[in-house]
N, C-alpha and C positions, 0 to 999 in steps of 0.2 A: 223617900216616899214611894205609896205605890197608891194606885187606883184602881176600884173595884169597879169597872165599865159599865158589870149587869149585876146587880139583886133587883133579891123582891124583901123588900124591909114590911112590907104591907102585908107580907104572910105569915106573920109573927104574932100571936093573940094578942100581945098588948103592949101598953109603951113603954109599962118597967120592965119590963123583957128586950122590947127594939135597943133601949136604952142603953141595957147592961151588952148587947150586942156592937153595938155601935160604938161601945168603950174598949170594949178587947179591941173591936177593928182597929184605933186611936193606938195602945200600946202598942199592937201590932204595926205600924209602921203605917198604916190605911188610911192615906189622906180626907180621899174623896173617896163618894161614893155614886153609882145613878142606879136607883131604884126603876123600875119598870113597869109602867104600866102595861095590863093586861086585857082588862075591860075597859070600854067605855062607863060604865055605870058604876063603876069605883074608879075613876081619876081623880074624885075629890077627894080622897082617902091617902092617894098614892102623890098626890100635889102636898097636902097637908104633910105628910114625913118632909119631902122636901124644903116646903118651906121652915121645919122648925130647925134645922141646919146649916151655916152657912156652906159647908162643902156635902151635901148630899142636894142631887139634879133629882130630875125625874123625866119621864115617857110619858109618849100618850099613844094608845094602841092598842087593838085586839088580838091579841092572841089567835092562830089560826085554828085553835083545838075551840077558839069562844067565837068562832065566827060565824055561825049562825042561829047560836044564841042569842047574840049581841044586838042592838036595835039595828037598823042598817044607819049606818054612820056614814058621811058625806065627805069629802077632802077638806070643806069648803067649811064644817064645823071639826075637823081637825086638827087645820091650818086656825084657827079659833080658839080653844085650847092652849095651842101652843106657843098662842101670846103672851103666855104668863112669860117672866124673866126667870124661873125655876126649871122650865120648859127647855130641855137641848135636845133631842131626837123624836124624833116617829117609828111607834112599835114599841111593844112588836107587834110584826107582822112576818105572812111569810105561807112556806105550805107545808103540814102535816098531812106524809100518804103513810106514817105507819100507823096512826092511832086512827086517823081518820074521823074522829069526834064532829069534825064538820064536814059537810058535802066539799067533795075538790073546785067543782066549776063556785062556790061559794067564797071557799078558800081564794080563790086567783082571784074574784070579783074585791075581796073587801083588800086584798094582796097590793091592786090597784089602786086604789083609793087612797092608802097609804104611799104609795109613788108618788102620787101627785100634789097630797100632801108635803111631803118633803121637797118637791121643787121647788110649789109655790111659795113656803117659810123658806126653803136654804139651807134646814138643817137634818143631819145625819140619818139614813133610816135606818132603822136598828128591825133584821130582817132573821128569821129561824127558819128552817129548815130539816127535812128530817124522812128520808126514801123522795124525796120530788128534786134530785141533783137538776135534770136534765129540765124540769117544766121553771125552777127556779127561776136557772139561770137564762132561760129563752124569756123571762119576762123580765128579766131585770135589762139584760140587750134594749128588748123594744123599748121599756121606758126611760131609758136613759140616751137612747137614739131620737126621743122629745125633747130633752133637753134637760138640764147640766144635774145630776144628780150623782148621791156621793153615802156610802156607809159602812156599816159593817157587816159580816157575815157572823150572827152572835154565838155561841159554846161550838165553837166550828167541828164538825169531827166523820164530813166528809172524805172525797174523794180528790188527787189535787186537777183532775179537770177543774169542777166548780174550785176550788181555788185561784187558780189560770184566768180562768172569765173573769170571776169578782176582783179581783184582781185588775187587770187590762182597762174594766169599766171604772176604776178608780177607789173600787173596795179596801177595806180593810177586814183585819182577819184578827178574830178575838179566840181566844182560849183558854179554856177550861179547864179543870180537875181531872175532863176527860185525857188530861197528855200525859196521865201521870197513871195511869190506870196498864195493867201488866199486857194486855189484848192489842194495845194502843201503839206499835210501834211503826205502820202503816201513815199512823197521824205523825209517828215524832219527825221520819220520814220529810213528810211535809215540811213539816217548821223546819227542819233544818236550812233549805230551802229557802226560804221566802221571805221579803224583803224584811229588813228591819224597819225600815219606819211606816210600814203597816199596820205591825202587832200589838195588839191588846191583851191588857188577862184578865179576869175576872171570874167570877165565883159561879153563879147561877143559883148562890145560895136561895132556897134552903136546898139545892138539890147537889145531887156531883159532886162531893166529898173529895176531893182530893188522897190518893194514899201520903200523907201514912194517917189518913182523918176518916176511907172510905169504912160507907156502913154509917158514919153519925153525921145526926142534921148539920149541913152546911151556912156557913160565914163569911161575909169577906174578910177579918181577922186572917182566914183559910188560904188567900189567896195568894198569904204568903209562899204557900207548897207550891202550886201553880206554876211563881216566877221561877222558884227556885230549880225548876225543872226545868222552865224555858233557856236561862241561862245558860245551865249544865249543855242543853242539850245546841246550844249557838257559842258554847266557850267562851261568854261571857260572866265577868262577876254579876253580885246580886244588886250590888249599886250603878253598874251598868243597865243590869235591865231596868231597872227599878227606875233609872232615868231614859233610857230610851222609848217604855212604854207612857210613861207617862207624861215625855213630847208629845206622842203621838192622842195620846187623851184627847190632852188640849188644843192640837191640828184641830184634826176630826171634829172633838165635842168643842168648836170653839166658843158657842153663846157661854158655857161655864167659864165662869172668870179663875186662874188659878191663882195661888196664893203668893202672895209677895216678890217672896224669894225666887218664886220661879219663872215672873212675869218679865 
């Protein structure tokens, strides 16, 4: 069984389309999914998707792109929403200095509020970072110094320095279809050296479809291609990769209940 640790099922246009996507994921061997919150104003829709299926979980958070547009949200509000049994993580949150859809200062403020909520709830923090490695590492180090905090750098495509810092703070690294891209050899070299107990796989669907499906709309079923690439890089069988990353997922996202065969 594989787990798609990060996807956006609420981005699909209809419930019928979503049902088809979920069914294809099941046939591909994807046993669980986390559909990610990116706007506090749209959290009810994300939660409803998680409530509709016993093996779909969700997170609550505000993407850095939305940090300025969304209502000001406190750590207390995030923690209260995360009290629902289907909410297994805080985020996605973080810094994106590539697009800068929100001012950098505001992104940092919202990021820190999510860190506070993650500490308060004990849930993992789901971190987005792009062109902001140093600033992301600095904030994570400062927030971890305030008390226990763990989480995952999702869709990792940064340099080794951020991976090393995140790992030293107890964070996990989640790998997306980017690891299959032709120009991603630097990332592949980092993947070869990651501790096996800290690796997750994801799609970030509907974005970043892996080779050989690049250019198509991504969906959870396609995580098998990312998993196969990671397995090749590590010298693992596909079964070993699935066992390792699934165990890692349920260790980090401990609020998610694993199927009986894995418990």
